[in-house]
N, C-alpha and C positions, 0 to 999 in steps of 0.2 A: 616495720610491720613485722608482725609476729604471724609464722606460719603455723596453721595447724599440724599437728602430729598425725602419722596414719596410724598412731597407736589410738589417739583420741577417738579417730573417727571410728576405727573398728569396733572401740568400746561403744561409743553410741549406737551402731549397727547393732551389734549385739544386744543391747538392753531393748533394743525398739523390736525383735525379733523375739526376746523373752517375753516383753510386753503381750505381743500379739498372740505367741502360743498359750498364755495366760488367760486371755482373753475368749483364746476357741476354747480352751478346756472348760471355761465357765458356761459359755453358751451351751455348748455340750452337754454340761450336767443338767442344765437349767432347762434347755428347750428341747434337748434331744437330737439338737442340728447342729451341723456347723454353718460358721458366717459364710456369706456369699462369695466373700474373694477367697476361701477355702475348698469351696465346692464345684467341681467341675460336670456342671449339669447339660445332659442331652436338651436340646432343643425340645421345647413344649409341644411341637406339633408331629413330633415323629411317634408312632406306635410300634411297640414292641410285640404285636400279637402274631402268634401263628396256630396253624391248622393240624389237627393230628389226622391221620389217615380215616380214621371212624367218624370223625367230624365230617370229612369231605364227602365220604359216602354217604351219611344222613343227608347232607344238604342234595346230592346228586339224586337220591330218591324224590326229594322234593321238587326238583327241578323235572325228573322223568313223569312226575305223578301229573304236574300241568300240562305235559304233553299228552299223555295219555287222557286224561279227563277229555281234552280237544280231538282226540283220536275218533275218526267215524267207525262205527260199528255198523257191519252190513244188516240191511234190510233184510236180509234173507235167512239171517239167522235168528232161529227160535228163541234162542236163548240169550237171557240178560248180558250185558257186557261186563266182564268180570274186572276185577279190581287191579291194580298194577303189581299188586305183590304175586298174583296167579300166573302174569305173563312175564315176570322179569324177577329172576331170582337175585339173591344177596350176591352170588359169585359173578354175575355179570355186573351189578353196579360195581362193587370191587373193581373188577376188569375196566371199566370204563375210567374210573380214577384211576387206577394203576396207568393207562395209559395216556393221558395228557401229563401224567407227572414224568413220565417215562420221556414223553416227548420234550417238555421242559428242559430235563436234565441234559438231554441231547444237543439242544440248541446251546446249552452253556459248557457240556465237556467238549464236544466237536467241532464245533465252530466258535466258541467262546462270545457266543451272542446270547446270554441270558437275556430273559424278559425283564425288563425294567418298567419301575413302578409308572413313567411316564406312559410307556406303551400301553399297560393295563387299564390306565385311566384314559387314553385316548381309545380304546378299544369299548370301553363303557359308552364315551361321548356317541361314538360311530353307530353304536346300537339303538340307543336314541334316539340319534337323528335322523337314522336312512329306514328304521322299524316300519313294516308294512302292516303289522298288527300290535299296534302300541296296548292295547286292552291286554294281550297274552304276556308282552313283556311286563306289564304294571303287576301282573301276577307272579310272574318269576321274581321280581323285585320283592313280592309281599312273601310270599314263601322262604326266602333268603333274609327276611325281616327287617328289608329296605336299609341293610347294613352296606355302605360301600364296600368295606373289606371283603366281604364276603362274597358279594357280586364279582368283584375285582378276581378273587381266588377261584370261583369254582362256575361262573359263567363266562369272564372274559379272557381268563388265562386257557382255559380248553379250547375255546375259538382260536386266540390267537398263535396258541402254539402248533394247534393244527394246521392252520393257513402256511406259517413262516417253515414249517420243518416240510410242508410240503413242496415246498420252495427248494428247500435243502436237500430234500432228498433222500433223507435217510433217519433212524433213529436208534436211539441205546436200547438194548436189550435188559438193563438194570432196573431195579426199580431203587430210587434213593433211599438210603435208609433212615433220613432226618427230611421230614416235611417241615419247610420254614416259609416265611412271607417277607417280602420286604418291609424294610421300618419308612410307613410313609403313611399319611392319612389321605384317603381317597374321598372325593367330592362323588355325591349320588347325582345322577346327571337328571336332566329335566325330562320328563316324556312329553310327546307333541298329542294334542287331541285327536288329530287325525290321523286316517291310516295311508292306504293305496288311494292311490289318485288313478280314476279310470280312465284307460287309453293316454295312458303314459308309459314310458319305459326310462328305466335308468340302470345305469351300469353297476355290476355287483361284483365283489371281490371273488377270485378263484372260482369262477365255472367251470364247467364240464367243458371237454371239448365241442366246438362245433359240431352239429351232425343234422341229420334228418332221418326220417323214417323210425324214429326213436318210440318207444313207449313212454308216457308220462300219467300218472297217478296222484290225487290229491288224497292224502290220508285226514286231512282234517287238521294237524299239526303240521305238515309239510308237503312240499310236492318233490316227487322222486322220478328222475328221470334216468332211461337206461336203454342201451343199445344204440342201435342204427348203425349210421356208416356216413361219412366224408370223404371229399377227395383225396386227402393227404393219406388217412391211415387205412382206408377200407371200410372193413366191419368193424366195428364198435364192440368190445364186450366190456365195457366200463358203464359208468354212472355217476351221479351225484344227487344228493338230498339238498334241498332248497327250504331252510328255516325263515319265512317270513319275519316272526316277531323279532328274530336278532339279526336277520338280514345277512345269512351266512350260509353258504355253499360247504358241502363235505362230501370227498369221494365215497362212494360204496364199498363197501367190501365185496371184492371180487370171489372170496373164497366159495367154493361150491355153487358158483354162478352157472346158470344156464348158458350153452354156446348158442352162436345164431351164424347162419349162412344165409348167403342172396339167393333168393329163387331168380330163376333165368328171365321171368317179367319184373325182377327188381323188388319185390316184396322181401322182407325180414322172415325167416322162417326160425323160431326158436326150438331148440332142441336140450331136452335136459333127462333127467334120469327119474324112474317112476315116484322117486319121494316128491320131485319139484313139481312133475306133472308137466303139461305142454301150455306154453305162453303162446 
């Protein structure tokens, strides 16, 4: 029985490799592409999109404009309701975007817990499932082009980053120099036809501390709760804003907030400087 020579086997392998290389070169010249066995292709369902800071600011303006259109204008005011640009500056919009980018970065830098694509998808699904104002959430989706990627980055990311960072209790002071997004294809959630059901209660995520004697105001687009007291903390100088369209509680900023004290008969007495007036 005659054995194959290693030299002959190597010669055959070499000829086969040469033929493959010649075929690949011919395909590249004729079609401009390599054969499939020479290509290392990324999965077709992955997105390589990113959003610049300027794009995020523009989308933030669109989001704020929806909320402002639903904001109640006092009947006592004789002047017409101004446009959003008259009450919110470009700097304020940029600060909102910078804030949620800082929070996202902080989750990754400090706790090694970057926001994952599946978390953003779950947050979009949660909003759609638990919205109390589906018509407003639909408007938000519309102004974001009904683009699941943009909705995930500009609506779900700020909400999720804020909620998780409240849990982890800190944030990074740096602004990320590169704004990137995960390589994923998001799905646009289906919005319900109905909204809030009368005389029903549903637990919401991250509400303010329990309290009584507080002030609550409905603005037309959100419910603001402030102050009050409870048996654990006593008088509270904190509050929260509830957005029924996205079913999100956001802690209110306490900078320059009025102080309060309990009167002898238990009522709350709000005190503030002349600029804020008395509540």
